[in-house]
C-alpha positions in Angstrom: -97.0 -63.2 101.6 -93.8 -64.8 102.7 -92.7 -68.4 102.5 -89.7 -70.5 103.6 -86.6 -71.6 101.9 -85.4 -75.2 101.9 -82.8 -75.5 99.2 -80.8 -78.7 98.3 -78.3 -79.0 101.1 -75.6 -81.4 101.6 -76.2 -84.0 104.2 -73.0 -84.3 106.3 -74.0 -87.8 107.3 -73.9 -89.0 103.6 -70.5 -90.0 102.2 -69.5 -89.7 98.6 -69.7 -93.5 98.4 -73.3 -93.4 99.5 -74.2 -90.9 96.8 -72.3 -93.1 94.2 -74.3 -96.1 95.3 -77.5 -94.5 94.5 -76.5 -94.2 90.8 -77.6 -97.1 88.6 -81.2 -97.4 89.9 -83.5 -98.5 87.2 -85.7 -95.4 87.5 -82.9 -93.0 86.6 -83.6 -91.0 83.4 -81.6 -91.6 80.2 -80.9 -88.9 77.7 -81.0 -89.7 74.0 -79.5 -93.1 73.1 -76.4 -92.7 75.3 -76.0 -94.3 78.6 -73.9 -92.1 80.8 -71.1 -93.7 82.8 -71.3 -93.6 86.6 -68.1 -91.6 86.6 -69.8 -88.8 84.8 -73.4 -89.0 86.2 -73.8 -89.3 90.0 -76.4 -88.4 92.6 -76.2 -84.7 93.4 -76.5 -83.1 96.7 -80.0 -83.6 98.1 -82.2 -83.4 101.2 -81.4 -85.9 103.8 -84.9 -87.6 103.5 -85.2 -87.4 99.7 -83.8 -89.2 96.7 -80.9 -87.1 95.2 -81.1 -85.0 92.1 -79.2 -86.3 89.1 -76.1 -84.4 88.0 -74.3 -84.9 84.7 -70.6 -84.1 84.6 -68.2 -83.7 81.7 -67.9 -81.4 78.6 -69.2 -83.9 76.1 -71.9 -85.3 78.3 -73.4 -81.8 79.2 -73.1 -80.7 75.5 -75.0 -83.7 74.4 -77.7 -83.1 77.0 -78.1 -79.4 76.1 -78.4 -80.3 72.4 -80.8 -83.3 72.8 -83.0 -82.3 75.8 -82.3 -78.8 77.0 -85.8 -78.6 78.6 -84.7 -81.2 81.0 -81.8 -79.2 82.3 -82.5 -77.0 85.4 -79.2 -75.2 85.4 -75.4 -75.7 84.5 -72.6 -75.1 86.9 -69.2 -74.0 85.5 -65.8 -73.8 87.2 -65.1 -70.1 88.1 -62.4 -68.6 85.9 -61.4 -72.0 84.3 -59.8 -70.3 81.3 -60.9 -73.3 79.3 -62.3 -72.2 75.8 -64.5 -75.3 75.6 -66.3 -74.4 78.8 -66.8 -70.9 77.4 -68.3 -72.3 74.2 -70.6 -74.6 76.2 -71.7 -71.7 78.4 -72.8 -69.9 75.2 -74.7 -73.1 74.2 -76.5 -73.2 77.5 -77.5 -69.5 77.3 -78.8 -70.0 73.8 -81.0 -72.8 75.2 -82.1 -70.3 77.9 -80.7 -72.6 80.6 -79.5 -70.8 83.8 -75.8 -70.9 84.3 -73.7 -70.3 87.4 -70.0 -70.0 88.2 -68.9 -72.0 91.2 -65.8 -73.3 93.0 -64.3 -76.5 91.7 -65.1 -78.1 95.2 -68.8 -77.5 94.6 -68.5 -79.3 91.2 -66.7 -82.2 92.7 -69.4 -82.6 95.3 -71.9 -83.2 92.6 -69.9 -85.3 90.0 -66.4 -86.5 89.5 -64.7 -86.3 87.1 -66.5 -83.3 85.7 -64.0 -81.3 83.5 -65.2 -78.1 85.1 -68.9 -78.5 84.3 -71.9 -80.1 85.8 -75.6 -80.0 84.6 -78.3 -80.5 87.2 -81.4 -82.1 85.7 -85.2 -82.0 86.2 -87.1 -85.2 86.8 -88.9 -84.6 83.5 -88.5 -82.3 80.5 -90.5 -79.1 80.6 -92.6 -77.7 77.8 -91.6 -74.7 75.6 -94.0 -71.8 75.5 -93.7 -71.6 71.7 -95.2 -75.2 71.5 -98.3 -74.5 73.6 -99.2 -70.8 73.4 -101.5 -71.1 70.3 -103.7 -73.6 72.3 -104.4 -70.8 74.8 -104.9 -68.0 72.3 -107.4 -70.1 70.3 -109.1 -71.1 73.5 -109.8 -67.4 74.3 -111.2 -66.8 70.8 -113.6 -69.7 71.2 -114.6 -68.7 74.7 -113.3 -71.8 76.4 -112.5 -71.8 80.0 -108.8 -71.9 80.8 -106.9 -71.6 84.1 -103.1 -71.0 84.1 -101.0 -71.0 87.2 -97.7 -69.2 87.5 -95.2 -70.1 90.3 -92.2 -67.8 90.8 -89.2 -67.8 93.1 -90.2 -71.0 94.9 -87.0 -72.5 96.3 -88.5 -75.2 98.6 -89.0 -78.3 96.4 -91.8 -79.6 98.8 -93.5 -76.3 98.2 -93.3 -76.7 94.5 -94.4 -80.3 94.6 -97.5 -79.2 96.5 -98.2 -76.5 94.0 -98.1 -79.1 91.3 -100.4 -81.4 93.2 -103.0 -78.6 93.9 -102.8 -77.4 90.3 -103.7 -80.8 88.9 -106.5 -81.4 91.5 -108.1 -77.9 90.9 -108.1 -77.8 87.2 -105.1 -75.9 86.1 -104.4 -76.4 82.3 -100.8 -75.6 82.6 -98.3 -74.4 85.2 -95.7 -71.7 84.1 -92.3 -71.4 85.7 -89.4 -69.0 85.2 -86.1 -70.1 83.6 -84.2 -69.1 86.8 -84.8 -68.2 90.5 -86.7 -71.5 91.2 -85.7 -74.9 92.5 -85.5 -77.6 89.9 -88.0 -80.5 89.4 -86.1 -82.6 92.0 -87.0 -86.0 93.2 -88.4 -84.2 96.3 -90.7 -82.3 94.1 -91.8 -85.4 92.4 -92.5 -87.2 95.7 -94.4 -84.3 97.2 -96.5 -84.0 94.1 -97.8 -87.6 94.8 -98.0 -88.6 91.1 -99.2 -85.3 89.8 -95.9 -84.3 88.3 -96.4 -86.8 85.4 -99.9 -85.7 84.7 -99.5 -82.0 85.1 -98.2 -80.0 82.2 -95.3 -77.6 83.1 -93.9 -75.0 80.9 -90.7 -73.0 81.2 -91.0 -70.0 78.9 -87.7 -68.4 77.8 -89.1 -65.1 78.9 -91.9 -65.5 81.5 -92.7 -61.8 81.5 -93.3 -61.8 77.7 -95.5 -64.9 78.0 -97.7 -63.4 80.7 -97.8 -60.3 78.5 -99.0 -62.2 75.5 -101.7 -63.8 77.5 -102.8 -60.4 78.8 -103.0 -59.0 75.2 -105.0 -62.1 74.2 -107.6 -61.1 76.8 -106.7 -63.3 79.9 -107.3 -61.9 83.3 -104.0 -61.7 85.1 -104.3 -62.0 88.9 -101.7 -62.1 91.6 -101.8 -63.4 95.2 -100.3 -61.1 97.8 -101.1 -59.8 101.3 -100.3 -56.2 100.4 -103.7 -55.2 98.9 -107.2 -54.3 99.9 -108.9 -56.6 97.3 -110.1 -59.9 98.8 -109.9 -63.1 97.1 -113.2 -64.2 98.7 -116.1 -63.6 96.2 -113.9 -62.0 93.6 -115.4 -62.1 90.1 -113.2 -64.2 87.9 -113.2 -64.2 84.0 -113.4 -67.5 82.2 -109.7 -67.3 81.1 -107.5 -66.6 84.2 -103.8 -66.5 84.9 -103.2 -66.9 88.7 -99.7 -66.1 89.9 -98.0 -66.7 93.3 -94.7 -65.6 94.5 -92.0 -67.4 96.3 -90.5 -67.6 99.8 -89.9 -64.1 101.5 -90.0 -62.2 98.2 -93.6 -62.4 97.1 -94.7 -61.5 93.6 -91.9 -60.3 91.4 -92.4 -56.7 89.9 -92.6 -58.0 86.3 -95.7 -60.2 87.3 -97.2 -57.5 89.7 -97.2 -54.7 87.0 -99.1 -56.9 84.6 -101.9 -58.0 87.0 -105.4 -56.7 86.5 -105.8 -57.3 90.3 -103.7 -58.3 93.3 -105.8 -60.4 95.7 -105.6 -60.9 99.4 -106.5 -64.1 101.1 -108.5 -63.6 104.4 -106.2 -64.3 107.4 -105.9 -63.7 111.0 -103.3 -60.9 111.7 -101.2 -63.1 114.1 -100.6 -65.6 111.2 -98.5 -63.2 109.2 -98.5 -65.1 105.9 -99.5 -68.2 104.0 -97.1 -70.8 102.6 -96.8 -70.4 98.8 -98.5 -73.7 98.0 -101.2 -73.1 100.4 -101.8 -69.6 99.0 -101.9 -71.0 95.4 -104.2 -73.8 96.5 -106.7 -71.3 98.1 -106.6 -69.0 95.1 -107.2 -72.0 92.6 -110.0 -73.4 94.8 -111.8 -70.0 94.8 -111.8 -70.0 91.1 -112.6 -73.8 90.7 -115.3 -74.2 93.4 -118.1 -73.2 91.0 -116.6 -74.9 88.0 -115.6 -78.4 89.3 -118.4 -80.6 90.5 
């Protein structure tokens, strides 16, 4: 099952002044009680037809964000080989919060936020949940025999694809959507727009260790299922348990090995051979529908 990549690219038609003018809209999120200055928080590189992602630049600003609301941070970009001990300490703080970090050239940092002091945090449109805060709900549901449906999205880099996954998950009765800490696009404005309002209603969780979280669910008795074309087992007519984890892979790479090895079954969606593959969000929607069609009236 392969999908397409559409990462956040810089629009050459948009000047830095254009991006700066976008800052200050009333719908911009605020972190804690502090209002960040336009010099330190600017519109990040975004798709030409989508509202830009918010970037927070500056050592004190990023440190405050990581301390107050780490589950809102998608990733933190650091200047490559800066030699600044403050940046080194800040990187350790980000890693303790299980936020993905990346070393980049200073020009890339400047394209997101100026001044930035060698660090920029890219933020999600909303804070994600921690696995430790929700897992007991799902363990107890299994003990009581309650129906639970958990979706897992991995390696999805196209924000529109992720937004569509969120929209379908809400419509088809998913109780929570799990995402990895890295290897995914963030919850960008494009994701929010494509979700058509579902983002605010859908619970989304970013476990510190997605492999361990899925493993806990399997030990608790959940049926772990993956969607992939490389199998003989068909989705159509498959006998689902009452508590299911349904996982889909990302563009081009399919299901990651750490998910595949835990699956009770890998399911194939019927498809004409000339089509080659389904889009990730379409595949997840079809899988969720097959589970939900006898459960949602």
